[in-house]
N, C-alpha and C positions, 0 to 999 in steps of 0.2 A: 443512377436515379435514387431519390430518397423515398423513405416511407413517411407519408404526411397524413396526419389526422386532421380532418376538417370538422369544425364545429358546425354541423348541419342544424340550422335553426327552424327550418320549415319556411324560410323566406327565399326570395329569388336570388339575392346577392350571394349567400353561401352556397346555393345550388350551382350557380355558374362558376363560382370559385372552385368547387369540386370538379366540375366538368373540365375546366381549363387545366387543372393539375393533372388529370388523367390524360388529356390530350398531349401534355408535355412529357408523358411517359413515367410519371411518378406512381408509386404504389399508394393508392388513396384509400383511407378508411373513414367512414362517416361516424361521428359521435354526437348524439343528441343529449343535451343537458336538461334535466328537470331541476328547476331552481325555486319553484314557488307553487304551493298547493292551495293556499288560502285565497278565497275570492272576496273577502271582506273589503268593501269600498270599491271593488272593481265595477266599472260602469257596464250596464246591461248591454249585451251584444258583443262584448269584447271576447275574442277567441281565447279559450284557455289552452294550456300546453298540450292537451290531448290532440287537438286539431293540428297543432304545429308538428307533433311527432308523426302523425299520419302523413303529412306532406313531406317531411324529411325522409321518411321510410320509402315513399313512392319515388323520390328522387334517387335514393340509393339503389333501388331496384332498377330504375331506368339506366343508371350509370354502371350497373353491375359491380357495385363495390360493397364490402362488408359494412354492416350497420349495427351500432351498439348504442345503448342508452345508459346514462349514469345519473343518479339522483344526488345532486349537490345542495339540496334545499337547506340542510342543517347549517352548512358553511355559509350559504348565501344569507340566511337569516342572521347569523352571528356577525358576519363581516360587513354586510351591506345594510340590511334592513334595521338591525339594532343600532348601527351607527347613524342611520337616518333619523330614527326616533330621538336619539340622544342629542343630535344636532338641533333638530326642531325645538326640543325642550329647552335648549339654551338660547333660543331666539336666532339661530343661524340657519342658513339654507344650504343643505348639502347637494352635491351632484352625484346621485347614485350610479349613473352610467359610467362616470370616470372610475368610481370605486369598483364597480362590477368588472371592468376590464383589468384593473390592477390586481384585485383580490380573487376573482373567480376565473374569468376566461384565460388569463395568462399566468395563473398560479395553480389553483386547485384543479381546474380543467387540464392544464398543461401536465400536471403530475399524473392524472388519469391517462392522458395520451401517451406519456412515457411508459406507462405500464403495458401499453399495447405495442411497444417497441418503436414509437415515433421518433423520427429525426427532427421533425418540425411540426408545428401546429399552424393551421391556416384558418382564417376567418374571412367573412365577406365585407370587411371594412374598406371604405374608400380612402385609402392612404397607401403610401409606398415606403419601402425600406431600402436604404443604400448603405454602402460600406466605405470607410476610409481607414488608412493605416496611421496609427499614432506614431510619434517619434521613437517610441521604444519597440516598434515593430508589431504591436498587438493590433487587432482589428477593432475598430469602433463602429457601432451601428447607428445610422442616422434615420430619424423618422421624418418622412416627407409628406406634404399635403397630397391628397388625392387630386388627380388631373381634373375631375369634374368639380368646378367651383361651387355648384349648387349642392353637392353631396359630400364634400370633403369632411371626413370624420377624424382627422388627426387629433383634434381637440380632445376627443373622448379617450385617446391613448396617451395623454400628456404626462401620465404618471408611470409609464412603463420604464423598467430598468434595462440596463445593457444585457443582463442575463436573459430577461424576457424577450427582448428584441432579437437576440441571437437565435432564438427558436421560432420566431414568427415569420409567416409568409402572408402577404396580402395580394392574392392573385388578380383582383379586379381594380386595383388602385390606379391603373393606367387607362381605365375605360370610363366612358360617360354612362349615366344611368340608362338612357334609351338603348345604348348598345348592349348593355347587360340584359335588358328585357328582350331585345331582338335575338340574342344568342339563346336565351332560355326557350323562346318560341321555336326557333330553328331546331333545337335539340328535343323539342316536345317534353320539356320538363314541367311537372305538375304545378310548379310554383310560378310559372311565367306571368300569369295575370293576377297573382295574389297581391293584395295591398301591403305596403310596408307597415311594419309594426310601429306603434306609437306608445308614448307614455313611459313609465318607469321600466328600466331594463328588467325583463323577465316577469314583471308583475302586470304590465299593460297599463291602459288608461284607467286612472282612478279618480274618485272624488277625494281629494287630498284630506280635507278635514275628517271625513268618515274613516279613511284609511288610518290616519294618525290617532283617531280616537280609540283604536285598539290598545294603545299604551298611554296616550295623553288625554287626560280628562278635559271636557269642555268646562269653561270657567268664565262667567259673565264679567265683562270689563267695559271701560269707556273708550270711545273714539273722540280724540281731540283734533281740531283743525288748526293748522299753523298757516298763517297768512304769508303771502309771497313777500311782503314788506317787513317780515321779522328782522329786527335790527342786526342780528349776528350774521345774516347773509352778506350784508354790505361790508362787514368788518374783515371778512376773510379774503383779502385781495393781495396778500404778500406772497408772490410766487417764489421768493427766495427761502421761505420757511417751509421746506419740504415736509417735515414731520407734522407740522400743524395742518397742512393741506390734506394729509392722509387720514386725519381723524374725522370720523363721522360727526354730523351735527348732533348735539345732545339737547334734547328738549325736556321740559318739565310740564306738568299740567297747567302751570301758571302762564306758559308761553302761548297757549291757545285755548279756545273755548270748546266745551263738550258739545258734540253734535249728534251723538248716537251711541249705540252699544254694540259689542261683539261677543263671540262665544269663546274667546281664548286667543291671546296675543301670539301664542306659538303656532297658530294655524295660518298666519299671514307672513308675507315676505315683502321685501323692499321693492317698490315699483308696481306692486299688484294693483289692479284696477277692479277686477270682478270680485263679487262676494261680500262687498261692504254693506249692501242693502240700504244705502242712503241716496235718495234721488233728489229731484227738484233743483238741480244745478245746471248752469249754462255749460260748464265743462265737467268731464269726469273727475272723480276724486281718486287720488293715488296714495298708496301707503308710502310715507316718508321714513318712518322708523317704527320699531316695535320695542316695547319694554316688557320683557317677560317677568321681571321681578315685581313690577307694579301692576302688570297686566293691563297696559295701556297701549293703544295704537294711535300714532300720529299721522294725519293725512293732510294733503294739500290739493288744491283745485287746479287742474290743467296740466298738460304734458310738459309745459315749459316752466313749471314751478321750480325755483332755484334749489329747493330742498332735495330734488331728485338727482342733482348733478354734483360731481366732485372731480377735481383735477388729479388726485393722487390716491394711492392705496398702499397698504403695508402688508408684508408677508413675514411671519416669524422665521428666524434662521433655521429652526428645526423643520419647517415646512417647505423650504426651497428644494426643488428637485431638478437636477440637470440631466436631461435625457442624453445629451451629448457632453460627456465629461471634458472634452477638449475645449469646449466653449465656456467653461465655468469662469465666473467673475469672483474676485476675492474682495475682502473688505477694503473700502477706499476707492474701488474701481467703479466705473459706470460705462454703459454702452447703449446706443439706440437700437430698438427693436420694433417690430410690428407686433401688436398685442391684441388678444381678444379675451374678454372676461366672461363670455358665455358662448355656447354653441351657436353657430351661424351668424354671430356678430361679424360685420365687416372688420378687417384688421385695422387697428388704430395705431397711429404713430406715438411712440412714447420713449422715455429714457429710463433704463433700469439702473438704480444706485444701490450698492451694497454698503450699508452703514452698520455701526456697532449694534443698533437697535433693530436691525432687520433689513430686508430688501424693500425698496420703495420704487414704485412705478409712477413716474410723472408724465401725464398725457399732454399732448399738444392741445387737445380740445377736452373740455369737461365731459366726463362719462356719466351716462344715465344709469341709475340703479346699481351702483357698486354694492355688492352684497356679501357679508361675512359668511364663510363656509363654501363659497363658490371657488372655482379655480381660475386663476389668470395663467394664460399660456403665452410665451413669447417666441416669435419666429424671426429667423434671418433668411430672407428670401422665402423659399417654400419649405425650409427645414424648421420643424418645431424643436427648439433648442432646450427649453426648460419650462417649468411651471411651478406654481405654488398655491397654497390655500390662502384666500384673502382673510386677513386677521380680524378686521372689524369694518 
């Protein structure tokens, strides 16, 4: 049996993961991470890490396993939060949860676990790991979706490397969430009825503009509305021009009329509906584009506005990540995959093309709210094969 360090978060999922590993006969150690101290922008009533640690420790006591705490807040700020700020400043929308798994849970945390003599690190993610043998005889680790379709978290792990996967165990990936709750109650774990955490990984639910104003100054700018009959929407109908289809619509202030003001273009993201403060419309207004250089937001009325939809996206070569190296495509090749461009989005049918100018995903159906800085992940069946950062 192995020595496994479990990232006990104070939630029910990691608690049951620890119990399952102990039941299987492993030597289990609980390790709690402190990753964030600042409460700026955190919404009132959100549990700080102090509460989480109390629950994690109660679970460790119940399971009679060693319990340790490690403060990784400096690394978390540098690798995740500073990256977040810089991306928003550029008018892009990062995914801190994906970064948190790649940079913290399966890197900095893994190194701390290895100091405790760990063979593996376990988390409460709803996903699974499998193995296959490469032609040269080496082992290749595959990342599979969790069995529970409502909780599958493989998307958040889409940037993990083979080295990281080789050390990872996901004990609850074969279970449904209600089963995890039931097991926690049967074992009388303190976290059995605790609500799932929400918001930014380790920071919690935040008022994003307030949170971002720690580093990014508020700056008055104009909101311009683009009508659904803007001529360039009708012109983009050539499905053979893949690279043109992947370029976002470019607006200028002359393309629409001013209808309001905002406090900073970098506080908004594509597809956003709330927080515009402009009423009196038959349908909601949605953000179509942001221009952080000119500090302008472009909006359109209604969920079916053509400016919200695109058939293709591009990923820079340097940002393409193959989770399974045996599935890698090379320049000039293409293959059909199931794709998602955000967590919990139903998988979409698309074809991945590798071109000299990058990787291109061409979707069968136009996609709503393709956003620069987010991750696209592609699947073959229930295996997450690769991923990449959306370029624009």
